[in-house]
DRENTORGU-210481 format. One record per residue (C-alpha): x, y, z negated; residue number from 0; residue in one letter. Coordinates in Angstrom, 1 decimal, m for minus. Each point is the difference from the previous one (the first is absolute). Layout:
REM residues N
+--------+--------+--------+-----+-----+
!     px !     py !     pz !   n ! res !
+--------+--------+--------+-----+-----+
!      X !      Y !      Z ! NUM !   A !
...
+--------+--------+--------+-----+-----+
//
This chain:
REM residues 410
+--------+--------+--------+-----+-----+
!     px !     py !     pz !   n ! res !
+--------+--------+--------+-----+-----+
!  m31.8 !   m8.6 !   24.6 !   0 !   M !
!    0.0 !    3.1 !   m2.3 !   1 !   P !
!    2.6 !    2.6 !    0.5 !   2 !   E !
!    1.6 !    2.3 !   m2.5 !   3 !   F !
!   m1.7 !    3.4 !    0.0 !   4 !   L !
!    3.1 !    2.0 !   m0.8 !   5 !   E !
!    3.7 !   m1.0 !   m0.2 !   6 !   L !
!    1.9 !    2.3 !   m2.3 !   7 !   L !
!    3.7 !    0.6 !    0.0 !   8 !   P !
!    1.7 !   m1.9 !   m2.9 !   9 !   P !
!    1.0 !    3.2 !   m1.9 !  10 !   Q !
!   m3.5 !    1.5 !    0.4 !  11 !   E !
!   m1.6 !   m3.2 !   m1.2 !  12 !   A !
!    2.3 !   m0.1 !   m3.0 !  13 !   L !
!   m0.7 !    3.7 !   m0.8 !  14 !   N !
!   m3.8 !   m0.8 !    0.0 !  15 !   M !
!    0.8 !   m2.9 !   m2.3 !  16 !   F !
!    1.9 !    2.2 !   m2.4 !  17 !   W !
!   m2.9 !    2.5 !   m0.2 !  18 !   E !
!   m2.4 !   m2.8 !   m1.2 !  19 !   A !
!    1.9 !   m1.1 !   m3.1 !  20 !   F !
!    2.5 !    1.5 !   m2.4 !  21 !   S !
!    1.4 !   m2.7 !   m2.3 !  22 !   P !
!    1.4 !    0.9 !   m3.4 !  23 !   L !
!    2.8 !   m2.5 !   m0.7 !  24 !   P !
!   m0.1 !   m1.6 !   m3.4 !  25 !   S !
!    3.3 !   m0.6 !   m1.9 !  26 !   G !
!    1.5 !   m2.8 !   m2.0 !  27 !   E !
!    3.1 !   m0.4 !   m2.0 !  28 !   E !
!    2.8 !   m1.9 !    1.7 !  29 !   C !
!    3.4 !   m1.3 !   m0.9 !  30 !   D !
!    2.3 !    2.4 !    2.0 !  31 !   A !
!    2.3 !   m2.9 !    0.8 !  32 !   A !
!   m2.9 !   m1.7 !    1.8 !  33 !   Q !
!   m1.4 !    3.1 !    1.7 !  34 !   A !
!    1.6 !   m0.4 !    3.4 !  35 !   L !
!   m2.6 !    1.1 !    2.6 !  36 !   G !
!   m2.4 !    1.5 !   m2.6 !  37 !   R !
!   m1.3 !    3.5 !    0.3 !  38 !   V !
!    0.4 !    2.6 !   m2.7 !  39 !   T !
!   m3.1 !    1.5 !   m1.4 !  40 !   V !
!    1.6 !    2.9 !   m1.9 !  41 !   S !
!    3.4 !    1.8 !    0.4 !  42 !   P !
!    3.0 !   m1.5 !   m1.7 !  43 !   V !
!    1.9 !    2.6 !   m2.1 !  44 !   I !
!    3.6 !   m0.5 !   m1.1 !  45 !   A !
!    0.2 !   m0.1 !   m3.8 !  46 !   P !
!    3.6 !    1.0 !    0.1 !  47 !   Y !
!    2.7 !    1.0 !    2.6 !  48 !   P !
!    1.9 !   m2.4 !    2.2 !  49 !   L !
!    2.9 !   m0.3 !   m0.5 !  50 !   P !
!   m0.4 !    0.7 !   m3.7 !  51 !   S !
!    3.7 !    0.6 !   m0.4 !  52 !   F !
!    2.8 !    1.1 !    2.4 !  53 !   P !
!    1.4 !   m3.1 !    1.7 !  54 !   R !
!    3.0 !   m0.8 !    2.2 !  55 !   S !
!   m0.8 !   m1.2 !    3.5 !  56 !   T !
!    3.5 !   m1.5 !    0.5 !  57 !   V !
!    2.8 !   m1.8 !   m1.8 !  58 !   D !
!    2.7 !    2.5 !   m1.0 !  59 !   G !
!    0.9 !    2.6 !   m2.6 !  60 !   Y !
!   m2.4 !    2.4 !   m1.7 !  61 !   A !
!    1.7 !    3.4 !    0.0 !  62 !   V !
!   m0.5 !    3.7 !   m0.5 !  63 !   R !
!   m0.1 !    1.3 !    3.5 !  64 !   A !
!    2.2 !    3.0 !   m0.8 !  65 !   T !
!    2.8 !   m2.3 !   m1.0 !  66 !   D !
!    0.1 !   m1.4 !    3.6 !  67 !   T !
!    0.0 !    3.2 !    2.0 !  68 !   Y !
!    2.9 !    0.1 !    2.4 !  69 !   G !
!    0.8 !   m3.7 !   m0.4 !  70 !   A !
!    1.3 !   m1.8 !    3.1 !  71 !   S !
!    2.1 !   m2.9 !    1.1 !  72 !   D !
!    3.1 !    2.1 !   m0.1 !  73 !   T !
!   m0.9 !    2.0 !   m3.1 !  74 !   L !
!   m2.1 !   m2.2 !   m2.3 !  75 !   P !
!   m1.6 !    1.1 !   m3.2 !  76 !   A !
!    1.1 !   m2.0 !   m3.1 !  77 !   Y !
!   m2.7 !   m0.9 !   m2.5 !  78 !   L !
!    0.2 !   m1.9 !   m3.3 !  79 !   Q !
!   m2.3 !   m3.0 !   m0.1 !  80 !   V !
!   m1.7 !    0.1 !   m3.4 !  81 !   I !
!   m2.3 !   m3.0 !    0.3 !  82 !   G !
!   m2.4 !   m2.1 !    2.1 !  83 !   E !
!   m3.8 !    0.7 !    0.2 !  84 !   V !
!   m1.9 !   m3.0 !   m1.3 !  85 !   P !
!   m2.8 !   m1.3 !    2.3 !  86 !   M !
!   m3.4 !    0.2 !   m1.6 !  87 !   G !
!    1.0 !    2.5 !   m2.7 !  88 !   G !
!    1.3 !    3.5 !   m0.7 !  89 !   A !
!    3.7 !    0.8 !   m0.5 !  90 !   S !
!    1.3 !    0.8 !   m3.5 !  91 !   D !
!    2.4 !    2.6 !    1.5 !  92 !   F !
!   m0.3 !    3.2 !    2.0 !  93 !   S !
!    2.3 !    1.5 !    2.7 !  94 !   L !
!    2.1 !    3.0 !   m0.7 !  95 !   T !
!    2.4 !    1.8 !    2.4 !  96 !   S !
!    2.5 !   m2.3 !    1.6 !  97 !   G !
!   m1.8 !   m3.3 !   m0.9 !  98 !   T !
!   m2.1 !   m2.5 !    1.9 !  99 !   C !
!   m1.7 !   m3.4 !   m0.6 ! 100 !   A !
!   m0.3 !   m3.2 !    2.0 ! 101 !   L !
!   m3.7 !   m0.4 !    1.1 ! 102 !   I !
!   m1.9 !   m2.6 !    2.1 ! 103 !   H !
!   m2.9 !    0.4 !    2.3 ! 104 !   T !
!   m3.1 !    0.8 !   m2.0 ! 105 !   G !
!    1.9 !    1.0 !   m3.1 ! 106 !   G !
!   m1.1 !    2.9 !   m2.1 ! 107 !   M !
!    2.3 !    3.1 !    0.3 ! 108 !   L !
!    1.7 !    0.8 !   m3.3 ! 109 !   P !
!   m0.4 !    3.4 !   m1.6 ! 110 !   E !
!    2.1 !    2.6 !    1.8 ! 111 !   G !
!    0.1 !   m1.8 !    3.4 ! 112 !   A !
!   m1.7 !    1.5 !    3.0 ! 113 !   D !
!    1.4 !   m2.0 !    2.9 ! 114 !   A !
!    1.5 !   m3.4 !    0.9 ! 115 !   V !
!    3.0 !   m0.7 !    2.2 ! 116 !   V !
!   m0.2 !   m3.2 !    2.0 ! 117 !   M !
!    2.6 !   m2.6 !   m1.1 ! 118 !   V !
!    1.3 !    0.0 !    3.6 ! 119 !   E !
!    1.3 !    3.6 !   m0.6 ! 120 !   Y !
!    1.8 !   m0.8 !   m3.2 ! 121 !   T !
!    3.3 !   m1.7 !   m0.9 ! 122 !   Q !
!    1.2 !   m1.3 !   m3.3 ! 123 !   N !
!    3.7 !    0.8 !   m0.5 ! 124 !   V !
!    0.4 !   m0.1 !   m3.8 ! 125 !   R !
!   m2.1 !   m1.6 !   m2.8 ! 126 !   P !
!   m2.9 !    2.2 !   m1.0 ! 127 !   E !
!    0.6 !    2.4 !    2.9 ! 128 !   E !
!   m1.3 !    0.2 !    3.6 ! 129 !   T !
!    0.7 !    2.0 !    3.1 ! 130 !   E !
!   m3.0 !    1.7 !    1.6 ! 131 !   I !
!    0.7 !    0.2 !    3.8 ! 132 !   L !
!   m3.1 !    2.0 !    1.0 ! 133 !   R !
!   m1.9 !    2.8 !   m1.5 ! 134 !   A !
!   m3.5 !   m0.5 !   m1.2 ! 135 !   A !
!   m2.9 !    2.5 !    0.1 ! 136 !   A !
!   m2.4 !    0.4 !   m2.9 ! 137 !   I !
!   m2.7 !   m2.7 !    0.3 ! 138 !   G !
!    2.0 !   m2.1 !    2.5 ! 139 !   E !
!   m0.8 !   m3.8 !   m0.3 ! 140 !   N !
!   m2.5 !    0.7 !   m2.7 ! 141 !   V !
!   m3.7 !   m0.4 !   m0.3 ! 142 !   L !
!   m1.4 !    2.8 !   m2.1 ! 143 !   K !
!   m2.8 !   m0.3 !   m2.5 ! 144 !   V !
!   m3.3 !    0.2 !    1.9 ! 145 !   G !
!    1.6 !   m0.1 !    3.4 ! 146 !   E !
!   m2.4 !   m2.8 !    1.1 ! 147 !   D !
!   m3.0 !    0.9 !   m2.1 ! 148 !   V !
!   m0.8 !    2.9 !   m2.4 ! 149 !   A !
!   m1.9 !   m0.6 !   m3.2 ! 150 !   E !
!   m3.7 !    0.6 !    0.6 ! 151 !   G !
!    0.4 !   m0.3 !    3.8 ! 152 !   Q !
!   m2.7 !   m1.8 !    2.0 ! 153 !   E !
!    2.0 !   m2.9 !    1.5 ! 154 !   V !
!   m2.8 !   m2.0 !    1.6 ! 155 !   I !
!   m3.3 !    1.8 !    1.0 ! 156 !   P !
!   m3.4 !   m1.6 !   m0.3 ! 157 !   A !
!   m1.1 !   m2.1 !    3.0 ! 158 !   G !
!    3.5 !   m1.4 !    0.9 ! 159 !   V !
!    0.5 !   m3.7 !    0.9 ! 160 !   R !
!    3.0 !   m1.2 !   m2.1 ! 161 !   L !
!    3.1 !   m1.3 !    1.7 ! 162 !   R !
!    3.1 !   m1.6 !   m1.4 ! 163 !   P !
!    1.6 !    3.5 !   m0.4 ! 164 !   A !
!   m2.9 !    1.2 !   m2.2 ! 165 !   E !
!    0.1 !   m3.2 !   m2.1 ! 166 !   I !
!    3.6 !    0.6 !   m0.6 ! 167 !   G !
!   m0.6 !    3.7 !   m0.9 ! 168 !   G !
!   m2.7 !   m1.0 !   m2.5 ! 169 !   L !
!    2.4 !   m2.4 !   m1.7 ! 170 !   M !
!    2.7 !    2.7 !   m0.1 ! 171 !   A !
!   m2.5 !    2.2 !   m1.9 ! 172 !   L !
!   m1.0 !   m2.8 !   m2.4 ! 173 !   G !
!   m3.6 !    0.0 !    1.4 ! 174 !   I !
!   m1.0 !   m3.6 !   m0.2 ! 175 !   T !
!   m3.8 !    0.5 !    0.3 ! 176 !   N !
!   m2.0 !    2.3 !    2.2 ! 177 !   L !
!   m3.5 !    0.7 !    1.3 ! 178 !   L !
!   m0.6 !   m1.4 !    3.5 ! 179 !   V !
!   m3.0 !   m0.3 !    2.2 ! 180 !   A !
!   m2.0 !   m3.2 !   m0.4 ! 181 !   R !
!    0.4 !   m2.2 !    3.0 ! 182 !   K !
!   m3.2 !    0.2 !    2.2 ! 183 !   P !
!   m2.0 !   m3.2 !    0.2 ! 184 !   Q !
!   m0.7 !   m0.7 !    3.7 ! 185 !   V !
!   m2.7 !   m2.5 !    0.9 ! 186 !   G !
!    0.6 !   m1.8 !    3.3 ! 187 !   I !
!   m2.8 !   m1.8 !    1.8 ! 188 !   I !
!    0.6 !   m2.1 !    3.1 ! 189 !   S !
!   m3.1 !   m0.9 !    2.0 ! 190 !   S !
!   m0.7 !   m2.2 !    3.0 ! 191 !   G !
!   m1.6 !   m3.4 !    0.6 ! 192 !   D !
!    3.1 !   m1.2 !    1.8 ! 193 !   E !
!    2.5 !    1.0 !   m2.8 ! 194 !   V !
!    1.3 !   m2.8 !   m2.3 ! 195 !   Q !
!    2.4 !    0.1 !   m2.9 ! 196 !   P !
!    3.8 !   m0.4 !    0.8 ! 197 !   P !
!    0.1 !   m3.4 !   m1.6 ! 198 !   E !
!   m2.9 !   m1.4 !    2.0 ! 199 !   A !
!    0.2 !   m2.3 !    3.0 ! 200 !   E !
!   m1.6 !    2.0 !    2.7 ! 201 !   I !
!   m2.4 !   m1.3 !    2.7 ! 202 !   G !
!   m0.9 !    1.2 !    3.5 ! 203 !   P !
!   m0.7 !    3.7 !    0.0 ! 204 !   G !
!    1.3 !    0.6 !   m3.5 ! 205 !   Q !
!    2.9 !    2.2 !   m1.2 ! 206 !   V !
!    1.8 !    0.3 !   m3.3 ! 207 !   R !
!   m0.4 !    3.1 !   m2.1 ! 208 !   D !
!    2.9 !    2.4 !    0.8 ! 209 !   V !
!   m1.4 !    3.3 !   m1.0 ! 210 !   N !
!   m0.7 !   m0.6 !   m3.7 ! 211 !   S !
!    3.6 !   m0.9 !   m0.6 ! 212 !   Y !
!    1.8 !    2.5 !    2.3 ! 213 !   S !
!   m2.2 !    2.8 !   m1.5 ! 214 !   L !
!    0.7 !   m1.2 !   m3.5 ! 215 !   S !
!    3.7 !    0.3 !    0.6 ! 216 !   A !
!   m0.5 !    3.5 !    1.5 ! 217 !   L !
!   m2.1 !    1.0 !   m3.1 ! 218 !   V !
!    2.7 !   m1.2 !   m2.3 ! 219 !   Q !
!    2.7 !    1.8 !    1.9 ! 220 !   G !
!   m2.0 !    3.3 !   m0.3 ! 221 !   A !
!   m0.4 !   m0.5 !   m3.8 ! 222 !   G !
!   m3.4 !   m1.5 !   m0.2 ! 223 !   G !
!   m1.3 !   m3.3 !   m1.5 ! 224 !   V !
!   m1.8 !   m2.1 !    2.7 ! 225 !   P !
!   m3.0 !   m2.1 !   m0.9 ! 226 !   R !
!   m1.1 !   m2.5 !    2.6 ! 227 !   R !
!   m3.7 !   m0.8 !    0.2 ! 228 !   Y !
!    0.3 !   m2.9 !    2.3 ! 229 !   G !
!   m1.6 !   m0.5 !    3.4 ! 230 !   I !
!   m3.5 !    1.2 !    0.5 ! 231 !   V !
!   m2.2 !   m1.4 !    2.8 ! 232 !   P !
!   m1.5 !    2.4 !    2.5 ! 233 !   D !
!   m3.3 !    0.3 !   m1.8 ! 234 !   R !
!   m1.3 !    3.2 !   m1.5 ! 235 !   I !
!   m1.0 !   m1.5 !   m3.4 ! 236 !   E !
!    3.4 !   m1.6 !   m0.6 ! 237 !   A !
!    1.9 !    3.2 !    1.0 ! 238 !   L !
!   m2.3 !    2.2 !   m2.0 ! 239 !   R !
!    0.4 !   m2.1 !   m3.1 ! 240 !   S !
!    3.8 !   m0.2 !    0.2 ! 241 !   T !
!    0.5 !    3.6 !    0.9 ! 242 !   A !
!   m2.2 !    1.2 !   m2.9 ! 243 !   A !
!    2.1 !   m2.0 !   m2.4 ! 244 !   E !
!    3.2 !    1.3 !    1.5 ! 245 !   A !
!   m1.2 !    3.6 !   m0.2 ! 246 !   V !
!   m0.9 !   m0.4 !   m3.6 ! 247 !   K !
!    3.4 !   m1.5 !   m1.0 ! 248 !   D !
!    2.5 !    1.9 !    2.1 ! 249 !   N !
!    1.2 !    3.5 !    0.8 ! 250 !   D !
!    0.1 !   m0.7 !    3.8 ! 251 !   L !
!   m1.7 !   m2.6 !    2.1 ! 252 !   V !
!    1.4 !   m1.2 !    3.4 ! 253 !   V !
!   m2.1 !   m2.2 !    2.3 ! 254 !   I !
!    1.4 !   m1.7 !    3.0 ! 255 !   T !
!   m2.9 !   m0.9 !    2.3 ! 256 !   A !
!   m0.2 !   m2.0 !    3.1 ! 257 !   G !
!    0.9 !    1.5 !    3.4 ! 258 !   S !
!   m3.5 !    0.0 !    1.4 ! 259 !   S !
!   m2.2 !    3.2 !    0.0 ! 260 !   A !
!   m2.6 !   m1.8 !   m2.0 ! 261 !   S !
!    2.5 !   m0.8 !   m2.8 ! 262 !   A !
!    1.1 !    3.6 !   m0.1 ! 263 !   R !
!   m3.7 !    1.2 !   m0.2 ! 264 !   D !
!   m0.6 !   m2.5 !   m2.8 ! 265 !   L !
!    2.9 !    1.4 !   m2.0 ! 266 !   T !
!   m1.2 !    3.6 !    0.6 ! 267 !   A !
!   m3.6 !   m0.9 !   m1.0 ! 268 !   Q !
!    1.2 !   m1.7 !   m3.3 ! 269 !   V !
!    2.2 !    2.9 !   m0.9 ! 270 !   I !
!   m2.8 !    2.5 !    0.5 ! 271 !   N !
!   m2.2 !   m2.0 !   m2.4 ! 272 !   E !
!    2.6 !    0.1 !   m2.7 ! 273 !   L !
!    0.0 !    3.7 !   m0.8 ! 274 !   G !
!    0.2 !    3.5 !    1.3 ! 275 !   S !
!    1.2 !    1.7 !    2.2 ! 276 !   P !
!    0.8 !   m3.4 !    1.6 ! 277 !   G !
!    1.7 !   m0.2 !    3.4 ! 278 !   V !
!    1.8 !    3.2 !    0.8 ! 279 !   L !
!    2.0 !   m1.2 !    3.0 ! 280 !   V !
!   m0.8 !   m2.9 !    2.4 ! 281 !   H !
!    2.6 !   m0.1 !    2.7 ! 282 !   G !
!    3.5 !    1.6 !    0.2 ! 283 !   V !
!    1.7 !    1.0 !    3.2 ! 284 !   N !
!    3.0 !   m2.3 !   m0.6 ! 285 !   V !
!    1.4 !   m3.1 !    1.6 ! 286 !   K !
!    0.0 !   m2.6 !   m1.5 ! 287 !   P !
!   m2.9 !    0.4 !   m2.4 ! 288 !   G !
!   m2.8 !    2.1 !    1.6 ! 289 !   K !
!   m2.8 !   m1.7 !   m2.0 ! 290 !   P !
!    1.1 !    1.4 !   m3.4 ! 291 !   T !
!   m2.5 !    1.0 !   m2.7 ! 292 !   I !
!    0.7 !    2.5 !   m2.7 ! 293 !   L !
!   m2.6 !    0.4 !   m2.7 ! 294 !   A !
!   m0.7 !    1.1 !   m3.5 ! 295 !   V !
!   m2.6 !   m1.7 !   m2.2 ! 296 !   C !
!   m0.8 !    1.9 !   m3.2 ! 297 !   D !
!    3.6 !    1.3 !   m0.3 ! 298 !   H !
!    1.6 !   m3.4 !    1.0 ! 299 !   K !
!    1.9 !    0.0 !    3.3 ! 300 !   P !
!   m0.6 !   m2.8 !    2.4 ! 301 !   M !
!    1.8 !   m0.8 !    3.2 ! 302 !   I !
!   m1.2 !   m2.4 !    2.7 ! 303 !   G !
!    2.9 !   m1.3 !    2.1 ! 304 !   L !
!    0.0 !   m1.9 !    3.3 ! 305 !   P !
!    0.2 !   m3.7 !   m0.3 ! 306 !   G !
!    3.0 !   m0.4 !    2.3 ! 307 !   N !
!    3.1 !   m0.4 !   m2.2 ! 308 !   P !
!    2.2 !    2.5 !    1.8 ! 309 !   V !
!   m2.7 !    2.6 !    0.2 ! 310 !   S !
!   m0.9 !   m0.6 !   m3.7 ! 311 !   A !
!    3.6 !    0.4 !   m1.2 ! 312 !   L !
!    0.8 !    3.1 !    2.2 ! 313 !   V !
!   m3.2 !    1.8 !   m1.0 ! 314 !   I !
!    0.5 !   m1.0 !   m3.7 ! 315 !   A !
!    3.4 !    1.8 !    0.1 ! 316 !   S !
!   m1.8 !    3.1 !    1.4 ! 317 !   L !
!   m2.9 !    0.0 !   m2.4 ! 318 !   F !
!    0.1 !   m2.5 !   m2.8 ! 319 !   V !
!    3.5 !    1.0 !   m1.1 ! 320 !   V !
!   m0.7 !    3.7 !   m0.3 ! 321 !   P !
!   m3.1 !   m0.7 !   m2.1 ! 322 !   V !
!    2.0 !   m2.2 !   m2.4 ! 323 !   I !
!    2.5 !    2.8 !   m0.3 ! 324 !   E !
!   m2.7 !    2.6 !   m0.6 ! 325 !   R !
!   m1.6 !   m2.3 !   m2.7 ! 326 !   L !
!    3.4 !    0.1 !   m1.7 ! 327 !   Q !
!    0.3 !    3.8 !    0.2 ! 328 !   G !
!    3.0 !   m0.2 !    2.2 ! 329 !   L !
!    0.8 !    3.7 !    0.9 ! 330 !   R !
!    3.6 !   m0.2 !    1.1 ! 331 !   H !
!    0.0 !   m2.1 !    3.2 ! 332 !   Q !
!    3.4 !   m1.0 !    1.2 ! 333 !   R !
!    0.6 !   m0.6 !    3.7 ! 334 !   P !
!   m0.6 !   m3.5 !    1.1 ! 335 !   K !
!    3.1 !   m1.9 !    1.2 ! 336 !   P !
!    0.5 !    0.7 !    3.7 ! 337 !   S !
!    2.7 !    0.3 !    2.6 ! 338 !   L !
!    0.4 !    1.1 !    3.5 ! 339 !   T !
!    0.4 !   m2.3 !    2.9 ! 340 !   A !
!    0.0 !    0.0 !    3.8 ! 341 !   R !
!   m3.0 !   m1.6 !    1.6 ! 342 !   L !
!    0.9 !   m2.7 !    2.6 ! 343 !   N !
!   m3.4 !   m0.2 !    1.8 ! 344 !   L !
!   m2.7 !    2.4 !    1.1 ! 345 !   N !
!   m3.1 !    0.0 !   m2.3 ! 346 !   L !
!   m3.3 !    1.1 !    1.4 ! 347 !   A !
!   m2.7 !    1.6 !   m2.2 ! 348 !   S !
!   m3.4 !    1.5 !    0.3 ! 349 !   Q !
!    0.0 !    3.8 !   m0.5 ! 350 !   A !
!   m1.9 !    1.0 !   m3.1 ! 351 !   G !
!    0.7 !   m3.3 !   m1.8 ! 352 !   R !
!    2.8 !   m0.6 !   m2.6 ! 353 !   E !
!    1.8 !   m3.3 !    0.7 ! 354 !   D !
!    2.3 !   m2.0 !   m2.2 ! 355 !   W !
!    2.3 !   m2.3 !    1.8 ! 356 !   I !
!    2.0 !   m2.8 !   m1.8 ! 357 !   A !
!    3.7 !    0.0 !    1.0 ! 358 !   V !
!    3.1 !   m2.1 !   m0.7 ! 359 !   R !
!    3.3 !    1.8 !   m0.6 ! 360 !   L !
!    3.3 !   m1.0 !    1.5 ! 361 !   D !
!    3.4 !    1.6 !   m0.2 ! 362 !   R !
!    1.1 !    1.7 !    3.1 ! 363 !   G !
!    3.3 !    1.7 !    0.9 ! 364 !   P !
!   m1.4 !    3.4 !   m0.9 ! 365 !   D !
!   m2.4 !   m0.8 !   m2.8 ! 366 !   G !
!   m3.2 !   m2.1 !   m0.4 ! 367 !   Y !
!   m2.1 !   m1.2 !    2.9 ! 368 !   I !
!   m3.8 !   m0.4 !   m0.5 ! 369 !   A !
!   m1.5 !   m2.9 !    1.9 ! 370 !   E !
!   m3.8 !   m0.2 !   m0.1 ! 371 !   P !
!   m1.5 !   m3.2 !   m1.4 ! 372 !   V !
!   m3.1 !   m0.6 !    2.1 ! 373 !   F !
!   m2.8 !   m2.1 !   m1.3 ! 374 !   G !
!   m3.7 !    0.1 !   m0.7 ! 375 !   K !
!   m1.2 !    1.3 !   m3.3 ! 376 !   S !
!   m1.1 !   m3.4 !   m1.3 ! 377 !   N !
!    3.5 !   m1.4 !    0.2 ! 378 !   L !
!    1.7 !    0.6 !   m3.4 ! 379 !   I !
!    3.5 !   m1.0 !    1.2 ! 380 !   F !
!   m0.1 !    2.9 !    2.4 ! 381 !   T !
!    0.5 !    2.1 !   m3.1 ! 382 !   L !
!    2.2 !   m2.5 !   m1.8 ! 383 !   A !
!    2.5 !    0.2 !    2.9 ! 384 !   R !
!    0.1 !    3.8 !   m0.1 ! 385 !   A !
!    2.3 !    2.2 !   m2.0 ! 386 !   D !
!   m2.1 !    3.1 !    0.2 ! 387 !   G !
!   m2.8 !    2.0 !    1.6 ! 388 !   L !
!    0.2 !    2.8 !    2.6 ! 389 !   V !
!   m2.8 !    2.6 !    0.1 ! 390 !   R !
!   m1.2 !    1.3 !    3.3 ! 391 !   I !
!   m1.7 !    3.3 !   m0.8 ! 392 !   P !
!   m3.6 !    0.7 !    1.3 ! 393 !   P !
!    1.2 !    2.8 !    2.3 ! 394 !   D !
!    2.3 !   m2.3 !    1.9 ! 395 !   A !
!   m0.7 !   m2.4 !    2.9 ! 396 !   N !
!    2.8 !   m2.3 !   m1.1 ! 397 !   G !
!    3.7 !   m0.1 !   m0.6 ! 398 !   L !
!    2.8 !   m0.5 !    2.5 ! 399 !   N !
!    2.8 !   m2.5 !    0.0 ! 400 !   A !
!    3.1 !    1.7 !   m1.2 ! 401 !   G !
!   m1.9 !    2.4 !   m2.2 ! 402 !   E !
!    1.1 !    0.4 !   m3.6 ! 403 !   T !
!   m2.8 !   m1.0 !   m2.4 ! 404 !   V !
!   m0.4 !   m0.1 !   m3.8 ! 405 !   E !
!   m0.5 !   m3.5 !   m1.3 ! 406 !   V !
!   m1.9 !   m0.4 !   m3.3 ! 407 !   T !
!    1.6 !   m3.0 !   m1.6 ! 408 !   L !
!   m2.3 !   m2.9 !   m1.2 ! 409 !   L !
+--------+--------+--------+-----+-----+
//
């Protein structure tokens, strides 16, 4: 049986991949309200400041701060109430010495006001007059013009994946359309004589197609558009024809091959025929997923994944997701959701190899407990039962029970 000539560490394999292609993301106009998860192509510049007028952050009384100096419960300041600030508009009055105005949260400060006293620290004793029971400093309980964003400020850099907070910020600035990266088209090919569609009645020795669908979901989550090319038999002509079509129509092509060495060799051979430089990496020192292929065919990235569903999904998260992000021009990578937990079992590992172990999380008296979910890489519910993955670094021989580990959440 053929052996891999060289097993590269995952990061070294990825670096080699990056050197072989440098995509230039193309942009398209997008409705900002529908831009959740999209990646900005160019910086977003604030057309005006936020807030654009001084606003109260509390319900209370707009005042001139100097009129409240020295005020206390035992020696209140007495101010004349000259009006109420209308919501959604400017006041038709201004404050002078010894006056104040009723104001609500979000209301625009009237001319002459420079602070707001919370209503809890006031008391009405006579009509059109209030007692101020606490002094206010200039700017207290007030949002100043441009305190959030200055006019002309870059509020969202290029290469940022938009979250709900950014969507809200765009709406606050009146930006209803913006340029975002086009979603990469990802061709997904599943191969194997034994693989059947999910809706099929399967016979002896046959299995239903898992990888096309789990990988499609992964691609969508990363911001790509999956395109499934069906199930290709383990024959070079069929794989060559389907792969050539996928390379022509997509930005990235992913092939999940059978588990046998011959199936892997078939995938590598076809990839090398589709363009240069062809296969860059054939074998990564990681478990699960050693038989991984990274290739570039005439500037189009191609990835060959193991056929086992768990291996395919884990490796896709390590290699397919970063490629999709790179195709979108994502520059500002936020940390993946993770948490720390205490391992409840010893985990052995082979030195020099990076291992990813599925774990289930349970609440313990002092935090989370990580319980390994053992199972072979062709059992998809091994991963479905897990809450996250624990990485065993290549310089370790394993992890000990009781050790604190970082769990990357699934």
